C-alpha positions in Angstrom: 170.3 103.4 107.5 169.6 99.8 106.4 166.0 97.9 106.2 164.8 94.8 105.5 163.0 94.1 102.6 161.8 91.2 100.6 162.5 90.8 96.4 159.4 89.5 95.1 160.1 87.8 91.6 157.1 88.8 89.4 153.4 90.4 90.3 152.4 91.1 93.3 149.1 90.7 94.3 146.4 90.3 97.3 145.8 86.7 95.5 146.8 83.9 94.3 146.2 80.6 92.6 146.0 76.9 93.7 147.0 75.0 90.4 144.6 73.4 88.6 144.3 69.8 88.7 143.9 68.2 85.3 143.1 64.8 86.9 139.5 64.6 88.6 139.1 62.0 91.2 135.4 60.7 90.7 134.3 58.4 93.4 132.9 55.1 92.3 130.1 55.1 94.3 128.2 58.2 92.9 125.3 55.8 91.7 124.6 54.2 95.0 124.1 57.5 96.6 120.5 58.5 98.0 118.7 59.8 100.6 116.2 56.8 100.9 118.6 53.9 100.7 121.0 53.6 103.6 124.7 52.5 102.8 125.3 49.7 105.0 128.7 51.5 106.3 126.5 55.2 106.7 126.6 57.5 109.7 124.0 60.3 110.4 124.1 62.7 113.0 125.3 66.6 114.1 128.6 68.1 114.5 128.6 71.1 116.5 131.1 73.7 115.5 132.7 76.6 117.0 134.1 79.5 114.8 136.4 81.8 116.4 137.2 85.4 114.6 141.0 86.0 114.1 140.6 89.1 112.3 137.5 91.4 111.5 134.7 89.9 110.0 131.8 90.9 107.6 129.5 88.9 106.3 127.4 91.6 104.6 123.5 91.4 105.0 123.0 92.0 101.1 122.1 95.7 101.4 122.2 97.5 97.5 125.3 98.9 97.3 123.9 102.4 95.7 122.5 103.1 98.9 126.1 104.6 100.0 125.4 103.2 103.7 128.1 101.4 105.2 128.1 97.4 104.8 126.8 95.8 108.0 127.2 92.2 109.5 124.3 90.1 108.9 121.6 89.7 111.6 118.6 88.3 112.5 115.3 89.4 112.8 115.9 89.9 116.6 119.0 92.3 116.0 121.6 89.4 116.5 124.5 89.0 114.6 125.0 85.8 112.4 126.6 83.8 110.0 124.4 82.8 107.0 124.6 78.8 106.6 125.4 79.2 103.1 128.3 81.0 103.5 129.7 78.4 105.8 128.7 75.6 103.7 130.4 77.4 100.6 133.5 78.3 102.5 134.3 74.6 103.1 133.1 73.1 100.1 135.6 75.5 98.4 138.5 73.7 100.4 137.3 69.9 99.7 136.7 70.9 95.9 140.4 71.6 95.9 141.9 69.2 98.3 139.8 66.5 96.8 140.8 67.2 93.1 137.3 68.0 92.1 135.8 69.6 89.4 136.0 73.5 88.8 132.4 74.2 88.0 132.1 77.8 89.3 133.0 79.3 85.7 131.3 81.6 83.9 131.5 80.9 80.0 132.4 84.4 78.9 133.7 85.5 75.7 136.3 88.1 77.7 138.0 90.8 75.2 141.1 92.8 75.0 142.8 95.6 73.9 146.6 95.3 74.1 148.9 97.9 71.6 151.7 95.6 72.4 150.5 92.6 71.0 151.4 93.1 67.4 150.0 89.1 66.0 146.7 88.9 67.9 145.6 92.8 68.1 147.7 95.2 65.7 147.6 93.0 62.9 143.9 92.5 63.2 143.1 96.3 62.5 146.0 96.8 59.5 148.8 96.0 57.7 151.4 97.6 55.8 149.1 97.6 52.9 146.3 99.0 54.3 143.6 100.1 57.0 140.9 96.9 58.1 138.4 98.6 60.1 135.6 100.4 58.4 133.1 102.8 59.7 129.3 102.1 60.0 126.2 103.2 62.0 124.4 101.1 64.3 120.8 100.8 64.4 118.3 98.8 66.0 114.9 98.2 64.4 111.9 95.8 64.9 114.0 93.3 62.9 116.8 93.6 65.4 120.0 95.2 65.3 121.6 96.6 61.9 124.6 98.2 60.5 124.3 100.6 58.3 128.3 101.0 56.6 129.7 104.4 55.8 132.2 106.4 54.7 135.0 108.2 56.9 137.4 111.0 57.5 140.2 111.8 60.0 139.8 115.1 61.5 142.2 117.1 63.7 140.9 117.8 66.9 142.6 121.7 66.5 140.6 122.0 63.5 137.5 121.0 65.7 138.4 123.4 68.4 138.7 126.2 66.0 135.4 125.5 64.5 133.6 124.7 67.5 135.6 126.0 70.7 137.1 129.3 69.8 138.4 130.5 73.3 136.7 127.7 75.7 137.8 124.2 76.7 140.6 122.3 74.7 139.6 119.4 73.1 141.9 116.6 73.6 143.0 117.1 77.5 144.0 113.7 79.3 141.2 111.2 80.6 138.7 113.4 78.2 135.8 110.6 77.9 133.3 110.5 74.4 130.8 112.0 76.5 132.9 115.0 77.9 133.8 115.8 74.0 130.6 115.6 73.0 129.0 118.1 75.6 131.7 120.4 74.7 130.8 120.1 70.8 126.9 120.4 71.7 126.5 116.8 70.4 127.2 114.9 67.4 127.4 118.1 64.7 126.7 117.7 60.9 129.9 119.7 59.3 131.0 120.5 55.6 134.6 119.3 54.9 137.1 119.2 51.9 139.8 116.6 51.8 143.6 116.8 51.1 144.8 116.2 47.7 147.4 113.8 49.0 145.9 111.1 51.0 148.0 109.3 53.5 150.4 106.5 53.1 147.6 104.2 52.8 146.5 105.6 49.6 147.0 103.2 46.9 146.0 100.6 49.3 142.8 101.7 51.6 139.7 100.8 50.7 137.1 103.6 49.2 135.3 103.7 53.1 138.5 105.5 54.0 137.9 109.3 52.4 141.5 110.5 53.9 142.2 113.5 56.0 140.4 116.5 56.3 141.8 120.1 55.0 138.9 122.3 55.6 136.0 122.3 57.9 133.0 124.5 58.2 129.6 124.8 60.3 127.7 125.5 56.9 128.2 124.4 53.2 130.9 126.7 51.0 132.6 126.4 47.6 135.8 124.8 49.3 133.6 122.2 51.3 131.6 120.2 49.1 131.5 116.9 51.6 128.9 116.3 54.4 129.6 114.6 57.6 128.7 113.9 61.3 131.6 114.6 64.2 132.5 111.5 65.6 134.7 112.0 69.0 136.4 108.9 71.2 138.1 108.4 74.5 141.1 110.2 75.1 143.8 108.2 77.0 146.7 111.1 76.8 147.2 114.8 75.9 147.1 115.6 72.8 149.8 117.7 73.0 152.3 115.0 73.3 153.5 113.9 69.9 152.5 110.2 70.2 149.1 110.9 71.7 145.9 110.7 69.8 145.4 114.2 68.3 142.7 113.1 65.9 138.8 112.6 65.7 136.3 111.2 62.6 133.6 112.5 60.6 131.2 110.0 59.4 129.4 110.2 56.4 125.6 110.5 56.3 125.0 108.6 53.2 125.0 104.6 53.8 124.7 101.5 51.8 122.7 98.8 52.1 122.3 97.4 55.7 123.8 94.5 57.0 121.9 92.3 59.8 124.1 91.4 62.7 124.2 88.1 64.2 122.7 87.8 67.7 125.9 86.1 69.1 128.0 88.7 67.7 125.5 91.2 69.5 125.5 89.6 72.8 129.3 89.6 72.8 129.2 93.5 72.0 126.5 94.1 74.6 128.5 92.2 77.5 131.4 93.7 76.7 130.3 97.2 76.7 127.7 96.7 80.0 130.7 95.5 82.0 132.8 98.2 81.0 129.7 100.7 82.5 130.3 98.7 85.9 134.0 99.0 85.9 136.0 101.8 87.9 136.6 104.8 85.8 138.4 108.0 85.4 136.1 110.7 85.7 134.0 111.1 89.0 130.9 108.9 87.7 130.8 110.1 84.4 129.4 107.8 81.7 131.5 105.7 79.2 131.1 105.8 75.7 128.1 103.2 75.3 126.3 104.6 77.9 126.1 107.7 76.2 124.8 106.5 73.3 122.7 103.7 74.8 120.6 106.6 76.5 120.4 108.4 73.3 118.9 105.0 71.7 115.9 105.2 74.0 115.2 108.8 74.6 112.7 110.0 71.0 114.0 113.4 71.6 117.8 113.0 71.2 119.5 113.0 68.1 119.0 109.5 67.2 115.3 109.6 68.0 114.8 112.5 65.9 116.7 111.3 63.0 119.7 113.9 63.0 122.0 110.8 62.8 121.4 107.2 61.2 122.1 105.8 64.7 125.3 104.7 67.2 128.5 105.6 65.5 130.6 102.4 65.2 133.8 100.7 63.5 134.0 97.2 62.1 136.1 94.4 60.9 134.8 92.3 58.0 135.7 88.4 57.7 138.5 87.5 55.6 136.6 85.3 53.7 133.1 87.6 53.2 133.9 91.0 53.1 129.9 91.4 53.9 129.9 89.6 56.8 131.0 91.5 60.5 133.4 89.5 62.3 133.9 92.2 65.1 132.5 95.4 66.3 133.5 98.3 68.3 132.8 101.7 69.4 136.5 103.1 68.6 138.7 102.4 65.6 141.3 100.1 67.7 138.2 98.4 69.7 138.1 95.6 72.0 138.6 92.4 70.2 137.1 89.1 71.6 139.6 86.4 72.8 139.4 83.0 70.5 138.8 80.9 73.9 136.1 81.4 76.3 136.6 80.8 79.9 135.0 77.7 79.5 136.5 76.4 76.4 140.1 77.4 79.0 139.1 74.9 81.2 138.1 72.0 78.7 141.4 72.6 77.8 142.9 71.3 81.0 140.2 68.6 81.6 136.5 68.5 79.9 135.1 66.6 82.7 135.6 69.9 85.0 132.2 71.3 83.0 130.5 67.7 82.1 127.0 67.4 83.2 126.4 63.9 82.2 125.4 61.0 84.9 128.8 59.8 85.2 130.6 63.2 86.4 130.3 63.2 90.0 133.1 64.4 92.1 133.4 64.1 96.0 131.7 67.3 96.7 128.5 66.5 94.4 128.1 63.5 96.0 128.3 65.3 99.5 127.0 68.8 99.0 124.5 68.2 96.2 124.4 69.3 92.5 122.2 71.0 90.0 121.9 69.2 86.6 120.0 70.5 83.3 118.4 67.2 83.5 116.4 67.2 86.9 116.7 63.0 87.3 120.5 63.8 87.5 120.5 66.3 90.1 121.4 65.2 93.6 120.4 66.3 96.9 123.0 67.3 99.5 123.9 64.8 102.5 125.5 67.9 104.6 123.4 70.8 105.4 124.8 73.9 107.8 122.6 75.7 110.2 123.1 79.3 111.1 126.5 80.5 112.7 125.1 82.4 116.1 127.0 84.9 118.0 128.0 84.4 121.4 128.3 87.4 123.9 128.2 90.7 123.0 129.0 91.9 119.6 132.0 94.7 119.0 131.6 96.8 115.9 134.8 98.4 114.8 134.3 102.1 113.4 132.9 102.6 109.8 136.4 102.2 107.4 137.2 104.8 104.9 135.9 104.3 101.4 137.2 101.5 99.5 137.5 99.4 96.5 136.3 95.7 96.8 137.2 94.6 92.9 140.4 93.3 91.6 141.8 92.5 88.3 139.6 90.9 85.7 140.3 87.4 84.4 141.9 88.8 80.9 144.7 90.3 83.1 146.3 87.1 81.3 149.9 87.1 83.2 148.1 86.1 86.4 145.1 84.1 85.2 146.2 81.9 82.4 148.9 79.3 82.7 152.3 80.3 81.4 155.1 78.4 80.0 158.8 78.6 80.6 158.0 80.3 83.9 160.9 80.5 86.6 159.3 82.0 89.8 157.3 84.9 88.2 159.5 85.7 85.0 159.3 84.1 81.8 162.2 83.2 79.7 163.5 85.6 77.3 162.1 84.2 73.9 164.1 86.3 71.8 165.3 90.1 71.5 164.2 93.1 69.1 166.5 95.3 66.9 167.1 97.3 69.4 168.6 94.1 71.8 165.5 94.7 74.1 164.4 91.0 75.6 160.9 90.0 74.4 158.6 87.5 76.0 155.9 85.2 74.8 152.9 85.4 76.8 150.2 82.6 76.5 146.4 84.3 76.4 142.9 83.3 75.7 143.8 83.7 71.6 146.4 80.7 72.6 144.8 77.2 71.1 145.9 75.2 74.2 145.4 78.2 76.4 144.5 76.8 80.2 143.3 78.5 83.1 145.7 79.4 86.2 143.5 77.5 89.0 141.5 78.5 92.2 141.7 81.8 93.0 142.2 82.4 96.7 143.3 85.3 98.9 146.2 83.9 101.7 145.5 84.2 105.4 147.6 87.5 106.3 149.4 87.9 109.5 147.8 90.4 112.0 150.1 93.5 111.0 149.0 93.0 107.5 145.1 93.3 108.1 144.1 96.6 106.9 142.0 98.3 104.3 143.3 99.5 101.0 143.4 103.0 99.9 141.3 104.3 97.2 143.4 103.9 93.7 144.6 107.3 91.9 141.5 109.3 90.8 139.1 107.3 92.5 137.0 109.9 94.6 135.0 108.6 97.7 131.5 109.1 96.2 132.2 107.0 93.2 130.1 104.3 92.5 132.6 101.4 92.9 133.5 102.3 96.0 132.5 101.2 99.5 132.6 101.8 103.4 132.7 98.8 105.7 131.9 98.1 109.4 132.9 94.9 110.4 132.9 92.9 113.8 136.2 93.3 115.8 138.0 90.0 116.1 137.8 87.7 119.0 134.4 86.8 118.7 133.0 83.2 118.7 129.9 81.5 116.5 128.6 78.3 117.2 126.7 76.5 114.2 125.7 72.9 113.6 126.5 70.1 110.8 123.7 67.5 110.3 125.0 65.1 108.2 122.7 62.2 106.6 123.7 58.5 105.1 127.6 59.5 104.9 130.3 56.8 104.3 132.9 57.0 106.8 135.3 58.3 104.0 133.0 61.1 103.4 132.4 62.1 106.9 136.7 62.3 107.3 136.7 64.6 104.2 134.3 66.6 105.8 136.4 66.5 109.2 139.3 67.4 107.2 138.2 70.3 105.2 136.8 71.6 108.7 140.0 71.6 110.7 142.6 70.0 108.5 145.0 67.6 110.0 147.2 67.5 113.5 150.4 68.5 111.0 148.4 71.0 108.9 145.6 73.0 110.6 143.4 75.2 108.7 142.5 78.8 108.9 139.5 79.4 106.6 138.5 82.8 105.0 134.7 84.1 105.1 132.6 87.0 104.3 133.9 90.2 102.7 137.1 92.1 102.6 139.1 89.0 102.2 141.8 91.0 100.2 142.4 92.8 103.1 142.3 90.0 105.5 139.3 90.4 106.7 137.3 87.2 107.6 139.8 85.1 109.0 138.8 82.4 111.3 139.0 78.9 112.9 137.1 76.3 113.0 136.4 73.6 115.8 134.4 70.7 116.4 133.5 70.7 120.3 131.0 67.8 120.1 129.5 65.2 117.9 126.6 63.0 117.8 127.0 60.2 115.4 124.9 57.1 115.1 125.7 54.1 112.5 123.1 53.1 110.2 123.7 49.2 111.1 122.8 48.4 114.4 125.5 46.6 115.2 128.1 49.1 114.6 129.1 52.2 116.8 130.6 55.6 115.6 134.6 55.5 115.5 136.5 58.2 116.8 136.7 61.3 114.7 140.6 60.9 113.8 139.8 57.7 112.2 137.1 59.0 110.1 140.0 61.8 109.1 142.5 59.1 108.6 140.4 57.0 106.3 140.0 60.0 103.9 143.9 60.9 104.1 144.8 57.4 102.9 142.3 57.6 100.4 143.8 60.5 98.9 147.4 59.4 99.1 146.1 56.2 97.4 144.9 58.2 94.2 148.1 60.4 94.2 150.5 57.7 94.3 148.7 56.3 91.3 148.5 59.2 89.4 151.1 61.2 90.4 153.7 59.1 91.9 153.7 61.1 94.9 151.8 61.6 98.7 148.8 63.8 98.4 150.4 66.4 101.0 153.4 66.6 98.3 151.1 67.3 95.4 151.5 71.3 94.1 147.7 71.8 94.7 147.6 70.8 98.4 151.1 72.4 98.8 149.5 75.8 98.0 146.3 75.3 99.5 147.9 74.8 102.8 150.6 77.6 102.4 147.5 80.3 101.6 145.8 78.7 104.9 148.3 79.4 107.2 149.6 82.8 108.5 152.9 81.7 109.2 153.7 80.9 105.6 152.7 84.3 104.5 155.3 86.8 106.5 157.8 86.7 103.5 154.9 87.4 100.9 153.9 90.5 99.3 150.2 90.7 99.2 150.2 94.2 97.8 148.4 94.5 94.7 150.9 96.8 92.4 149.8 100.1 91.3 148.3 100.9 87.6 151.5 101.7 86.1 153.7 98.7 87.5 150.4 96.6 85.8 151.1 98.6 82.4 155.2 97.6 82.9 154.6 93.9 84.0 153.8 92.8 80.5 156.9 94.4 78.8 159.2 92.9 81.7 157.7 89.4 80.8 156.8 89.0 84.8 153.9 86.6 85.9 152.4 85.9 88.9 154.6 83.3 90.7 153.0 80.2 92.1 152.5 80.7 95.8 154.1 78.1 97.6 157.2 78.5 95.3 160.1 78.9 97.5 162.3 80.7 95.0 159.4 83.3 94.3 160.8 85.1 97.8 164.1 86.5 98.5 164.7 88.3 101.8 167.8 90.9 101.9 168.8 93.7 104.3 169.8 96.3 101.8 170.3 100.0 102.1 170.0 100.8 98.5 168.6 99.7 95.2 171.9 98.4 93.7 172.6 96.3 96.9 169.4 94.7 96.2 170.4 94.2 92.2 173.7 92.8 93.8 171.9 90.4 96.2 169.5 89.2 93.2 172.6 88.5 91.1 174.3 86.6 93.7 171.2 84.4 94.3 171.0 83.8 90.3 174.7 82.6 90.5 174.3 80.5 93.3 171.2 78.7 91.7 173.2 78.3 88.8 176.1 76.9 90.5 174.2 74.3 92.2 172.5 73.0 89.4 175.9 72.7 87.5 177.1 70.8 90.8 173.8 68.6 90.8 174.7 67.4 87.0 178.4 67.0 87.8 177.6 64.8 90.7 175.1 62.7 88.3 177.6 62.4 85.8 180.2 61.1 88.1 177.6 58.4 89.5 176.6 57.0 86.2 180.3 56.8 85.5 181.2 54.6 88.6 177.8 52.6 88.0 179.3 51.7 84.3 183.0 50.8 85.6 181.1 48.4 88.6 179.2 47.0 85.7 181.9 46.2 84.1 184.1 44.3 86.6 180.9 42.9 88.3 180.3 39.2 88.9 177.6 37.9 86.3 174.8 37.2 88.9 175.1 41.2 90.0 174.8 42.3 86.5 171.3 42.9 86.0 171.0 44.6 89.3 173.6 47.1 88.3 172.0 47.3 84.9 169.2 48.7 86.3 170.8 50.8 88.8 172.9 52.2 86.0 169.2 53.0 83.9 167.9 54.5 87.4 170.4 57.2 87.1 170.4 58.0 83.6 166.5 58.5 84.3 166.8 61.1 87.1 169.5 62.7 85.1 167.3 63.0 82.2 164.0 63.7 83.8 162.4 60.5 82.2 159.6 59.6 84.8 158.1 57.0 82.7 161.4 55.1 83.0 161.9 55.5 86.2 158.3 54.2 87.2 159.1 51.0 84.9 162.4 50.5 86.9 161.0 51.1 89.8 158.2 48.3 89.1 161.2 45.8 88.0 162.9 46.3 91.6 159.8 45.3 93.2 159.7 42.3 91.1 163.3 41.0 92.0 162.7 41.8 95.9 159.9 39.9 96.0 161.5 36.6 93.9 164.5 36.4 96.0 163.8 33.1 97.4 162.5 32.1 93.9 165.8 32.6 92.4 167.8 31.2 95.3 169.7 34.7 96.2 168.8 35.2 99.4 172.2 33.9 100.7 174.0 35.9 98.1 174.9 39.1 100.6 176.3 41.1 97.9 173.4 40.7 95.8 170.8 41.5 98.9 172.8 44.6 99.9 172.9 45.7 96.0 169.3 45.2 95.9 168.6 46.9 98.9 170.8 50.1 97.8 168.9 50.1 94.8 165.1 49.7 96.8 166.6 52.7 98.6 166.8 54.9 95.7 163.6 54.0 94.1 161.8 54.2 97.4 163.0 57.7 98.0 162.2 59.1 94.8 158.9 57.3 93.8 157.6 57.5 97.2 155.4 55.2 98.5 152.3 56.1 100.8 152.6 56.7 104.6 149.4 54.9 105.6 148.9 51.5 107.1 149.6 49.9 103.5 153.1 51.9 103.0 153.9 50.7 106.6 153.3 46.9 105.4 155.4 47.3 102.2 157.8 49.0 104.0 158.1 46.3 106.8 158.1 43.6 104.0 161.1 45.5 102.0 163.1 45.2 105.2 162.2 41.7 106.1 164.1 40.7 102.7 167.3 42.1 103.6 167.6 41.2 107.6 170.8 39.2 108.4 170.3 35.6 109.2 
């Protein structure tokens, strides 16, 4: 029996991104904004809102998650359910910030780290080369002077040797998913042992530094004649079972004797602590077991521990020296192949798009800054908001849904670069093959935060889901319901209504129009908002309607206009900006297309919003997959199939048809250019300037020369305005040729649709009206 499926090219996720705007719109009236000095055209008053829930809603009350109680809706002291005004304000501000090409300011400037065994250039080469290992061993110690590193020598020991020495007939060392603290518990902590080395060191014998001693041959708990070296057992996590050929099967022995200590830079330790504390909060596979840092950090604070009593010198770590200064620590980690920090922080990646996104000078105010307020390092540059939201109060009786099963609200972190970083040569979720390896398999080149021009993908949003797709996600594999990362939800059922008020003070008509658009959208593009917790499941989808307004103009001789007129002023302003910057209307920009698509449930039916399984995440990078732009129509293909082979055939047919259409378009363009060239040679002298422009226009289109298109477009406008001046009004052939060229340029360059656009169109048509 056949079934309907959707082929989704690229990564699937519950979220997507509105492309980041590299052009920022900064209003020119920023210096005039004030609470005390009114605008002549300013408006103040109150808007009455009705908020209708389309799906279950849960604006949480902020109770600590460790209590393990279900998250309940926010309530007032009298017990009534409500929506906090800050939640409404944040929801509307985010929409307007995207729509008005504002500044992305809510970015934590953190230095993320990565561990990517598939990335030879950025990761593997940092730890070893064909000649030598680069990582070294040391003990990390905290003193009154701060953090210090005590370098030491180390050797590799087989897990089987440790098993025979400490765990005869007991639990196996090296089973899958054993964390370091599990291994230490099995061994009874970090143990002092005696060992001898194999006479033949490994392949790196001649080039390794003396810090690496080699591999252990004999191991004993006590000193023997054949075991003259003393060391301390150091174990790390086990990603896969050691019985597999390619799995990890060795641990380490660190020397007790150390060399001169190295003081660590505060910035380096800040990065180290940030990485390992954040890992403590991530999902683990061991039912709440501590990670390596948690294990050692507790010992560091406990005076009776091995570190506190001096049994071991400190926390065992690995480090990489600076290539220009061998005694300077460049990177630091808890395993031999530890996480490396990216070259760019998130803030630097944002600056690569436009430094104005994070600017704090007096002139860098976008529309949201002026309307909702902003806080700057210098208090005199901060602005108080002129738009304030009241509580949303529930109307009627509440209807709570049953408590959900345990679920996880977390999502992939920003270091998942196929989704969070802009990629080049992307075609609907698939990178172009850059080369092939010696086995004939395709290789792909991703941009990561190590790329000098790395850029963030954009504003992360959860698309509106159709009702049939609204559901709580099941727990990931190996995460138990009582894990610290799980949560249970008890939302309000759909169909509730809330009322709220917005008080505005001294807003310009354009600013009021912007607020009205962000609340409701326009007649052709009504908006559905997302509010509260569980957006990844489809919770919190609401419609906002303005049911009443009381507006008063600052000027005593003026009265407030209809709300639709204010909204049109804002739309026209955005059209003018987009025409000037991008030569297209506001609604045609990628930013607004993506935003409107994500806020319309009718446009999500064919999108897969289910997160990928862990194994799919691992394979996505090998396959060169990315997260396709949400409004990219090529990213979704709906087919009816009964087998995997049919899916494959349908995909091949689609790719072939795309290729054929592209070739047909190229051929048609070539034919038009040939016709233009022939017409130019036979044309009357008066028509040749126009025909030359027409030929250049076709060539510019074929070569995607937008700069040349703009120049030709301006030349055509100039000719249209000088018909009478050049005495060409009565030349019918000239006027018809000019009219054809005007239509071509008009269609591609896209005049604005507002009042100005209509006037210009009427002017152009009047030039070609036959007498």
